[in-house]
Z-matrix of the N, CA and C atoms (Angstrom, degrees):
N
C 1 1.437
C 2 1.520 1 111.18
N 3 1.297 2 114.05 1 138.98
C 4 1.451 3 119.11 2 -176.94
C 5 1.522 4 110.27 3 -88.79
N 6 1.294 5 116.55 4 135.88
C 7 1.462 6 121.80 5 -179.96
C 8 1.528 7 109.29 6 -77.17
N 9 1.365 8 115.01 7 127.90
C 10 1.453 9 119.21 8 -179.89
C 11 1.526 10 109.35 9 -80.11
N 12 1.308 11 115.36 10 135.53
C 13 1.443 12 119.84 11 -177.85
C 14 1.528 13 109.83 12 -105.33
N 15 1.324 14 116.26 13 125.80
C 16 1.464 15 120.82 14 178.06
C 17 1.508 16 109.07 15 -118.59
N 18 1.308 17 113.40 16 149.92
C 19 1.456 18 118.29 17 177.78
C 20 1.510 19 108.56 18 -84.82
N 21 1.304 20 117.91 19 124.32
C 22 1.452 21 122.38 20 179.65
C 23 1.527 22 110.12 21 -85.47
N 24 1.334 23 114.69 22 141.75
C 25 1.456 24 119.25 23 176.63
C 26 1.516 25 109.30 24 -97.33
N 27 1.287 26 115.10 25 126.16
C 28 1.453 27 120.82 26 176.95
C 29 1.521 28 109.12 27 -108.95
N 30 1.330 29 114.96 28 154.34
C 31 1.455 30 120.87 29 -178.94
C 32 1.532 31 110.84 30 -57.65
N 33 1.305 32 116.30 31 -37.70
C 34 1.459 33 120.77 32 -178.08
C 35 1.529 34 111.33 33 -66.58
N 36 1.359 35 117.23 34 -28.36
C 37 1.462 36 120.29 35 178.03
C 38 1.529 37 111.59 36 -75.23
N 39 1.353 38 115.26 37 -35.35
C 40 1.461 39 119.98 38 -177.21
C 41 1.519 40 110.90 39 -74.07
N 42 1.326 41 116.46 40 -47.90
C 43 1.460 42 120.91 41 -179.60
C 44 1.512 43 109.07 42 -85.31
N 45 1.301 44 116.04 43 103.86
C 46 1.460 45 119.06 44 -177.47
C 47 1.520 46 109.80 45 -79.49
N 48 1.289 47 115.06 46 138.90
C 49 1.458 48 121.28 47 178.68
C 50 1.526 49 108.77 48 -100.42
N 51 1.334 50 116.95 49 153.35
C 52 1.469 51 118.02 50 176.49
C 53 1.524 52 110.86 51 -64.68
N 54 1.311 53 114.45 52 140.47
C 55 1.460 54 118.83 53 -178.09
C 56 1.523 55 112.25 54 -71.94
N 57 1.348 56 114.68 55 -32.24
C 58 1.448 57 119.62 56 179.30
C 59 1.518 58 109.22 57 -123.67
N 60 1.317 59 115.96 58 157.30
C 61 1.461 60 120.28 59 -179.41
C 62 1.525 61 111.95 60 -64.30
N 63 1.323 62 117.32 61 -37.56
C 64 1.461 63 121.42 62 -174.81
C 65 1.535 64 113.28 63 -88.63
N 66 1.343 65 117.82 64 5.01
C 67 1.467 66 120.20 65 -177.31
C 68 1.535 67 111.01 66 -66.49
N 69 1.331 68 117.64 67 -42.13
C 70 1.455 69 121.19 68 179.07
C 71 1.529 70 111.58 69 -71.66
N 72 1.306 71 117.46 70 -31.72
C 73 1.455 72 121.64 71 -178.16
C 74 1.527 73 111.75 72 -69.32
N 75 1.332 74 117.70 73 -25.08
C 76 1.455 75 120.33 74 -177.01
C 77 1.533 76 113.08 75 -86.22
N 78 1.332 77 118.27 76 0.04
C 79 1.472 78 121.30 77 -179.13
C 80 1.524 79 108.95 78 -83.47
N 81 1.320 80 115.92 79 118.64
C 82 1.459 81 122.32 80 176.66
C 83 1.521 82 109.00 81 -114.03
N 84 1.311 83 116.59 82 166.69
C 85 1.462 84 121.22 83 179.89
C 86 1.522 85 111.67 84 -63.40
N 87 1.326 86 116.99 85 -31.50
C 88 1.465 87 119.24 86 -178.41
C 89 1.520 88 112.96 87 -84.11
N 90 1.332 89 118.49 88 -9.53
C 91 1.464 90 120.55 89 179.42
C 92 1.519 91 112.28 90 -101.94
N 93 1.330 92 118.28 91 -8.88
C 94 1.464 93 121.21 92 -179.64
C 95 1.514 94 108.26 93 -78.30
N 96 1.332 95 116.48 94 126.95
C 97 1.462 96 120.20 95 179.79
C 98 1.525 97 109.65 96 -96.09
N 99 1.323 98 115.92 97 157.82
C 100 1.463 99 121.41 98 -179.99
C 101 1.522 100 109.67 99 -68.99
N 102 1.338 101 117.50 100 150.84
C 103 1.462 102 119.61 101 177.81
C 104 1.526 103 111.36 102 -62.62
N 105 1.318 104 115.84 103 162.22
C 106 1.454 105 120.63 104 -177.77
C 107 1.533 106 109.76 105 -63.19
N 108 1.335 107 117.00 106 137.36
C 109 1.472 108 125.55 107 -179.48
C 110 1.532 109 113.40 108 66.17
N 111 1.315 110 118.68 109 15.75
C 112 1.460 111 120.70 110 178.15
C 113 1.519 112 110.82 111 -74.60
N 114 1.310 113 117.07 112 -34.14
C 115 1.460 114 121.58 113 -178.17
C 116 1.530 115 110.65 114 -109.18
N 117 1.329 116 115.74 115 50.83
C 118 1.452 117 120.16 116 -178.11
C 119 1.526 118 109.49 117 -79.04
N 120 1.334 119 116.61 118 132.05
C 121 1.455 120 121.10 119 -179.35
C 122 1.527 121 109.19 120 -76.79
N 123 1.336 122 117.70 121 144.46
C 124 1.468 123 119.70 122 179.74
C 125 1.526 124 111.70 123 -69.29
N 126 1.328 125 115.28 124 156.85
C 127 1.465 126 121.50 125 179.51
C 128 1.524 127 108.86 126 -69.13
N 129 1.346 128 117.31 127 127.73
C 130 1.465 129 121.64 128 -178.99
C 131 1.519 130 108.53 129 -88.68
N 132 1.334 131 114.97 130 104.04
C 133 1.456 132 121.28 131 -173.93
C 134 1.520 133 110.29 132 -94.62
N 135 1.329 134 115.91 133 143.57
C 136 1.467 135 121.60 134 175.91
C 137 1.503 136 113.43 135 73.51
N 138 1.339 137 117.80 136 39.29
C 139 1.460 138 121.30 137 -179.85
C 140 1.535 139 110.94 138 -116.26
N 141 1.307 140 115.34 139 37.70
C 142 1.465 141 120.23 140 175.27
C 143 1.519 142 113.36 141 95.68
N 144 1.335 143 116.86 142 161.65
C 145 1.473 144 120.98 143 -176.27
C 146 1.523 145 113.91 144 -66.92
N 147 1.313 146 118.11 145 -23.99
C 148 1.466 147 120.38 146 -179.90
C 149 1.517 148 112.94 147 -69.17
N 150 1.324 149 117.39 148 -20.67
C 151 1.468 150 119.79 149 -177.52
C 152 1.524 151 112.32 150 -79.83
N 153 1.326 152 116.59 151 -16.16
C 154 1.466 153 119.06 152 -178.79
C 155 1.519 154 112.40 153 93.75
N 156 1.311 155 117.89 154 -18.59
C 157 1.463 156 120.71 155 176.85
C 158 1.527 157 109.46 156 -131.96
N 159 1.336 158 115.07 157 48.17
C 160 1.452 159 121.01 158 177.09
C 161 1.517 160 109.63 159 -97.08
N 162 1.297 161 117.91 160 -158.23
C 163 1.474 162 127.01 161 179.94
C 164 1.533 163 112.75 162 46.11
N 165 1.312 164 118.45 163 -85.79
C 166 1.471 165 120.14 164 -178.99
C 167 1.532 166 112.00 165 -82.90
N 168 1.308 167 118.11 166 -3.82
C 169 1.468 168 124.33 167 177.70
C 170 1.524 169 112.60 168 55.83
N 171 1.331 170 116.44 169 44.07
C 172 1.470 171 124.03 170 175.00
C 173 1.520 172 112.82 171 63.81
N 174 1.355 173 116.94 172 20.48
C 175 1.461 174 120.33 173 178.63
C 176 1.523 175 112.06 174 -99.00
N 177 1.301 176 118.36 175 -6.62
C 178 1.460 177 120.15 176 -178.32
C 179 1.518 178 111.33 177 84.59
N 180 1.342 179 115.60 178 -168.02
C 181 1.468 180 121.65 179 -176.55
C 182 1.521 181 110.10 180 -97.85
N 183 1.303 182 118.02 181 131.38
C 184 1.465 183 125.53 182 172.44
C 185 1.533 184 112.59 183 45.16
N 186 1.278 185 119.24 184 -153.27
C 187 1.468 186 122.53 185 176.57
C 188 1.518 187 113.35 186 76.84
N 189 1.331 188 114.81 187 166.57
C 190 1.466 189 120.88 188 -175.18
C 191 1.522 190 112.24 189 -63.46
N 192 1.317 191 117.51 190 -40.07
C 193 1.466 192 120.85 191 -176.62
C 194 1.531 193 112.77 192 -76.33
N 195 1.323 194 117.26 193 -11.88
C 196 1.461 195 120.18 194 177.64
C 197 1.518 196 111.38 195 -83.75
N 198 1.320 197 116.94 196 -18.28
C 199 1.465 198 121.01 197 -177.03
C 200 1.522 199 110.40 198 -74.59
N 201 1.324 200 115.81 199 169.04
C 202 1.459 201 120.77 200 -172.99
C 203 1.530 202 112.84 201 -70.01
N 204 1.317 203 118.85 202 -69.77
C 205 1.468 204 118.92 203 -175.47
C 206 1.515 205 109.17 204 -127.83
N 207 1.310 206 116.52 205 69.35
C 208 1.457 207 119.43 206 -174.07
C 209 1.524 208 112.98 207 -100.58
N 210 1.316 209 118.04 208 -32.19
C 211 1.462 210 120.43 209 -176.07
C 212 1.516 211 110.21 210 -96.16
N 213 1.309 212 116.79 211 116.56
C 214 1.465 213 118.88 212 177.35
C 215 1.525 214 108.97 213 -86.25
N 216 1.309 215 116.23 214 165.79
C 217 1.456 216 122.27 215 -178.60
C 218 1.516 217 110.48 216 -63.34
N 219 1.309 218 118.12 217 127.87
C 220 1.459 219 122.43 218 178.41
C 221 1.512 220 113.77 219 90.62
N 222 1.349 221 119.08 220 -0.65
C 223 1.463 222 121.84 221 -178.89
C 224 1.516 223 109.25 222 -71.77
N 225 1.342 224 116.60 223 132.11
C 226 1.465 225 121.22 224 -178.07
C 227 1.512 226 111.43 225 -122.56
N 228 1.317 227 117.70 226 37.99
C 229 1.451 228 121.40 227 175.12
C 230 1.513 229 113.95 228 69.93
N 231 1.291 230 118.22 229 29.89
C 232 1.467 231 121.06 230 179.31
C 233 1.514 232 112.75 231 96.04
N 234 1.332 233 117.53 232 -15.31
C 235 1.473 234 120.23 233 175.94
C 236 1.530 235 108.24 234 -71.88
N 237 1.319 236 116.19 235 153.59
C 238 1.465 237 120.76 236 178.14
C 239 1.526 238 108.48 237 -58.50
N 240 1.331 239 115.67 238 126.30
C 241 1.456 240 120.27 239 -173.89
C 242 1.525 241 111.64 240 -69.60
N 243 1.319 242 116.19 241 152.62
C 244 1.453 243 122.16 242 -174.47
C 245 1.520 244 111.33 243 -58.69
N 246 1.333 245 117.04 244 -44.30
C 247 1.465 246 118.76 245 -176.86
C 248 1.528 247 111.55 246 -70.24
N 249 1.330 248 118.50 247 -16.94
C 250 1.467 249 120.51 248 173.49
C 251 1.524 250 111.59 249 -88.69
N 252 1.342 251 116.92 250 -23.78
C 253 1.467 252 120.81 251 178.47
C 254 1.527 253 112.21 252 -78.02
N 255 1.319 254 116.48 253 -27.00
C 256 1.464 255 120.08 254 -176.33
C 257 1.526 256 110.07 255 -70.65
N 258 1.334 257 117.55 256 143.11
C 259 1.470 258 119.37 257 -179.65
C 260 1.522 259 111.49 258 -72.67
N 261 1.324 260 114.26 259 141.76
C 262 1.455 261 120.43 260 176.05
C 263 1.524 262 107.11 261 -103.61
N 264 1.314 263 117.26 262 133.44
C 265 1.460 264 120.44 263 -177.44
C 266 1.514 265 110.24 264 -130.35
N 267 1.325 266 114.47 265 151.17
C 268 1.450 267 119.62 266 172.83
C 269 1.516 268 112.93 267 84.39
N 270 1.309 269 114.00 268 -171.92
C 271 1.463 270 122.05 269 -175.67
C 272 1.519 271 108.00 270 -142.47
N 273 1.312 272 116.36 271 132.98
C 274 1.464 273 121.66 272 179.23
C 275 1.519 274 107.51 273 -109.35
N 276 1.307 275 116.88 274 109.98
C 277 1.456 276 121.79 275 -179.49
C 278 1.521 277 108.84 276 -81.15
N 279 1.323 278 116.45 277 111.66
C 280 1.463 279 120.13 278 -177.18
C 281 1.523 280 111.80 279 -79.62
N 282 1.343 281 117.32 280 -11.45
C 283 1.461 282 121.47 281 -179.25
C 284 1.530 283 112.45 282 -99.47
N 285 1.333 284 117.23 283 5.43
C 286 1.467 285 120.97 284 -177.67
C 287 1.528 286 110.60 285 -64.63
N 288 1.322 287 115.33 286 133.35
C 289 1.456 288 120.46 287 178.11
C 290 1.524 289 109.24 288 -100.52
N 291 1.320 290 118.67 289 121.00
C 292 1.462 291 119.91 290 179.24
C 293 1.535 292 111.24 291 -75.89
N 294 1.328 293 116.06 292 128.23
C 295 1.458 294 122.11 293 178.06
C 296 1.517 295 109.75 294 -118.76
N 297 1.314 296 115.67 295 151.00
C 298 1.462 297 121.44 296 168.61
C 299 1.520 298 105.46 297 -95.00
N 300 1.319 299 116.23 298 119.59
C 301 1.463 300 119.06 299 -175.40
C 302 1.520 301 111.50 300 -90.59
N 303 1.345 302 114.55 301 140.38
C 304 1.464 303 122.12 302 177.53
C 305 1.524 304 106.80 303 -129.12
N 306 1.324 305 116.78 304 116.40
C 307 1.460 306 121.45 305 178.70
C 308 1.526 307 110.32 306 -86.13
N 309 1.328 308 115.23 307 149.14
C 310 1.467 309 120.15 308 177.59
C 311 1.532 310 110.83 309 -62.64
N 312 1.321 311 116.01 310 -29.90
C 313 1.471 312 121.91 311 178.97
C 314 1.534 313 110.43 312 -59.82
N 315 1.331 314 116.85 313 -39.87
C 316 1.469 315 120.88 314 -179.95
C 317 1.523 316 110.26 315 -67.39
N 318 1.353 317 115.90 316 -41.77
C 319 1.465 318 119.85 317 179.04
C 320 1.527 319 110.73 318 -62.99
N 321 1.343 320 116.64 319 -36.22
C 322 1.467 321 120.76 320 178.92
C 323 1.528 322 111.15 321 -71.00
N 324 1.340 323 116.77 322 -39.08
C 325 1.473 324 120.38 323 178.53
C 326 1.529 325 111.06 324 -61.68
N 327 1.338 326 115.73 325 -37.67
C 328 1.465 327 120.20 326 178.40
C 329 1.525 328 112.04 327 -79.99
N 330 1.342 329 116.66 328 -5.01
C 331 1.475 330 123.90 329 177.96
C 332 1.533 331 110.52 330 55.62
N 333 1.339 332 114.93 331 48.94
C 334 1.460 333 120.66 332 -178.84
C 335 1.523 334 110.48 333 -86.44
N 336 1.324 335 115.32 334 144.34
C 337 1.463 336 121.22 335 174.65
C 338 1.519 337 108.17 336 -149.80
N 339 1.338 338 116.43 337 165.74
C 340 1.465 339 120.24 338 -179.24
C 341 1.514 340 110.88 339 81.14
N 342 1.329 341 116.23 340 -148.40
C 343 1.461 342 120.87 341 -177.22
C 344 1.527 343 110.91 342 -87.31
N 345 1.337 344 115.35 343 130.26
C 346 1.471 345 121.50 344 -179.75
C 347 1.523 346 107.86 345 -121.68
N 348 1.323 347 116.44 346 119.86
C 349 1.462 348 122.23 347 -179.96
C 350 1.532 349 109.39 348 -105.23
N 351 1.337 350 117.36 349 163.12
C 352 1.470 351 119.73 350 175.79
C 353 1.529 352 112.89 351 -59.29
N 354 1.329 353 117.29 352 -33.53
C 355 1.468 354 120.64 353 178.29
C 356 1.527 355 110.81 354 -65.26
N 357 1.333 356 115.96 355 -38.36
C 358 1.475 357 121.23 356 178.25
C 359 1.533 358 110.31 357 -66.12
N 360 1.348 359 116.46 358 -40.70
C 361 1.467 360 120.71 359 177.86
C 362 1.521 361 111.12 360 -64.18
N 363 1.329 362 116.94 361 -35.69
C 364 1.482 363 121.44 362 177.42
C 365 1.520 364 109.97 363 -66.46
N 366 1.333 365 117.72 364 -42.93
C 367 1.469 366 121.66 365 178.46
C 368 1.523 367 111.28 366 -60.03
N 369 1.327 368 116.92 367 -38.68
C 370 1.467 369 121.67 368 -178.94
C 371 1.530 370 112.61 369 -79.02
N 372 1.336 371 117.05 370 -9.94
C 373 1.463 372 120.77 371 178.53
C 374 1.517 373 113.64 372 83.10
N 375 1.329 374 117.83 373 17.49
C 376 1.463 375 121.71 374 -179.83
C 377 1.533 376 109.94 375 -78.70
N 378 1.339 377 117.32 376 -38.08
C 379 1.458 378 121.93 377 178.03
C 380 1.520 379 109.74 378 -123.58
N 381 1.352 380 116.18 379 165.40
C 382 1.462 381 121.25 380 -178.62
C 383 1.529 382 112.73 381 -90.14
N 384 1.351 383 115.85 382 -44.69
C 385 1.459 384 120.23 383 -173.32
C 386 1.525 385 109.37 384 -134.75
N 387 1.339 386 118.82 385 118.66
C 388 1.466 387 120.19 386 -178.82
C 389 1.533 388 113.67 387 -68.71
N 390 1.330 389 117.86 388 -16.75
C 391 1.464 390 121.00 389 -179.76
C 392 1.527 391 112.19 390 -82.17
N 393 1.337 392 117.84 391 -23.12
C 394 1.461 393 120.70 392 177.58
C 395 1.524 394 110.49 393 -76.20
N 396 1.339 395 115.70 394 164.91
C 397 1.458 396 120.81 395 -177.37
C 398 1.525 397 111.15 396 -69.84
N 399 1.345 398 114.62 397 142.98
C 400 1.467 399 121.96 398 -178.40
C 401 1.522 400 108.19 399 -122.62
N 402 1.339 401 116.07 400 135.56
C 403 1.461 402 120.58 401 176.64
C 404 1.523 403 108.74 402 -123.99
N 405 1.339 404 115.88 403 131.00
C 406 1.462 405 121.86 404 178.17
C 407 1.519 406 107.67 405 -90.89
N 408 1.334 407 116.21 406 125.58
C 409 1.462 408 121.75 407 179.46
C 410 1.522 409 110.01 408 -108.84
N 411 1.325 410 116.29 409 151.53
C 412 1.464 411 121.37 410 -172.20
C 413 1.507 412 116.32 411 -90.24
N 414 1.324 413 119.54 412 19.96
C 415 1.464 414 121.06 413 178.09
C 416 1.521 415 109.36 414 -73.47
N 417 1.317 416 116.22 415 123.53
C 418 1.465 417 120.87 416 -178.40
C 419 1.517 418 111.48 417 93.83
N 420 1.338 419 116.32 418 179.35
C 421 1.464 420 122.50 419 179.60
C 422 1.519 421 109.72 420 -124.89
N 423 1.319 422 115.89 421 159.28
C 424 1.459 423 120.47 422 174.24
C 425 1.522 424 108.57 423 -121.61
N 426 1.313 425 115.26 424 150.01
C 427 1.464 426 120.54 425 -178.73
C 428 1.520 427 111.69 426 -109.36
N 429 1.349 428 117.46 427 -18.48
C 430 1.462 429 121.93 428 -177.86
C 431 1.521 430 111.03 429 -104.32
N 432 1.307 431 115.53 430 159.05
C 433 1.456 432 121.31 431 174.73
C 434 1.519 433 108.44 432 -84.59
N 435 1.344 434 116.55 433 125.69
C 436 1.463 435 120.19 434 -178.52
C 437 1.527 436 110.66 435 -126.91
N 438 1.319 437 114.44 436 152.77
C 439 1.461 438 122.20 437 174.35
C 440 1.528 439 104.94 438 -123.09
N 441 1.348 440 115.84 439 101.56
C 442 1.462 441 120.49 440 -170.96
C 443 1.531 442 110.87 441 -112.93
N 444 1.331 443 116.00 442 142.53
C 445 1.461 444 122.45 443 177.85
C 446 1.524 445 108.39 444 -101.63
N 447 1.347 446 116.13 445 125.34
C 448 1.464 447 121.31 446 -179.27
C 449 1.526 448 109.43 447 -151.54
N 450 1.337 449 115.96 448 178.30
C 451 1.461 450 121.22 449 179.56
C 452 1.528 451 111.24 450 -99.43
N 453 1.328 452 117.69 451 -28.46
C 454 1.455 453 121.57 452 179.88
C 455 1.523 454 108.82 453 -154.41
N 456 1.330 455 115.34 454 163.02
C 457 1.465 456 120.42 455 177.78
C 458 1.522 457 108.48 456 -152.52
N 459 1.327 458 115.95 457 147.60
C 460 1.460 459 119.81 458 176.77
C 461 1.530 460 108.74 459 -76.52
N 462 1.331 461 115.74 460 161.61
C 463 1.469 462 120.74 461 -178.42
C 464 1.525 463 111.09 462 -61.64
N 465 1.348 464 116.48 463 -41.18
C 466 1.472 465 119.82 464 -179.59
C 467 1.529 466 111.10 465 -65.20
N 468 1.354 467 117.19 466 -36.51
C 469 1.463 468 120.43 467 179.05
C 470 1.527 469 110.81 468 -67.71
N 471 1.336 470 116.17 469 -42.56
C 472 1.471 471 119.94 470 178.03
C 473 1.527 472 110.65 471 -58.99
N 474 1.326 473 114.96 472 -45.11
C 475 1.468 474 120.82 473 -177.61
C 476 1.526 475 111.30 474 -63.73
N 477 1.342 476 117.03 475 -45.51
C 478 1.466 477 121.28 476 -177.87
C 479 1.529 478 111.73 477 -65.92
N 480 1.322 479 117.04 478 -39.27
C 481 1.469 480 120.75 479 -179.56
C 482 1.537 481 109.90 480 -69.45
N 483 1.341 482 117.60 481 -41.83
C 484 1.475 483 121.07 482 -179.79
C 485 1.522 484 111.17 483 -67.79
N 486 1.345 485 118.10 484 -34.35
C 487 1.473 486 121.68 485 178.56
C 488 1.525 487 111.40 486 -64.05
N 489 1.332 488 117.26 487 -30.56
C 490 1.474 489 121.23 488 179.47
C 491 1.527 490 111.98 489 -90.73
N 492 1.343 491 116.49 490 6.05
C 493 1.462 492 119.81 491 178.44
C 494 1.511 493 113.50 492 83.87
N 495 1.336 494 117.11 493 17.88
C 496 1.451 495 121.19 494 179.97
C 497 1.517 496 112.43 495 -94.22
N 498 1.333 497 115.23 496 -173.36
C 499 1.462 498 120.59 497 -176.49
C 500 1.524 499 108.59 498 -151.49
N 501 1.353 500 115.28 499 146.63
C 502 1.470 501 121.12 500 174.37
C 503 1.526 502 107.35 501 -113.09
N 504 1.322 503 116.47 502 125.14
C 505 1.457 504 121.88 503 176.14
C 506 1.509 505 107.55 504 -102.42
N 507 1.350 506 116.50 505 120.77
C 508 1.443 507 120.98 506 -177.72
C 509 1.525 508 111.07 507 -92.65
N 510 1.350 509 115.64 508 127.71
C 511 1.471 510 121.50 509 179.50
C 512 1.511 511 111.19 510 -78.00
N 513 1.327 512 116.92 511 -41.34
C 514 1.468 513 121.16 512 -174.88
C 515 1.527 514 111.09 513 -98.12
N 516 1.339 515 114.80 514 -157.91
C 517 1.464 516 121.56 515 -177.41
C 518 1.519 517 111.66 516 -82.82
N 519 1.357 518 118.43 517 -19.72
C 520 1.471 519 121.08 518 -177.51
C 521 1.513 520 110.13 519 -70.74
N 522 1.316 521 116.22 520 128.88
C 523 1.454 522 119.83 521 180.00
C 524 1.508 523 111.24 522 -124.21
């Protein structure tokens, strides 16, 4: 029996090295060409029988897929669609009002007293946007009397501010 001879691939054969030292140095961004088939033009469908994909435009004869706009997104041939098979969880409240929360603890850390406006809170970095709704929350205690403008406040925050002789001025309808 004759021994079959195969060509072995070595790492050195696969990884080609530059033939000259300066070969890599001469490569610039404007001289690098795109890889082969990187700029392949798309197939021009429905451009007459001479193109090879005219008449039926590569859709075949008759049938659902040959028609113009028959398959909608997610259609699985009558089988229950994937997005209907997946479980839905939780509840999305469409009436939820987004508030920027301000805790009394933060106001105490900043040692604020007197009148506090939404613009002042924005300057201090407590809130992001003075035009959006602001809610005062009762986490923490305050030692100073404050007069703060907000859209809503928790019951504990109202109580703590009133106990120190302060006041909450509501901008919106929430009281």
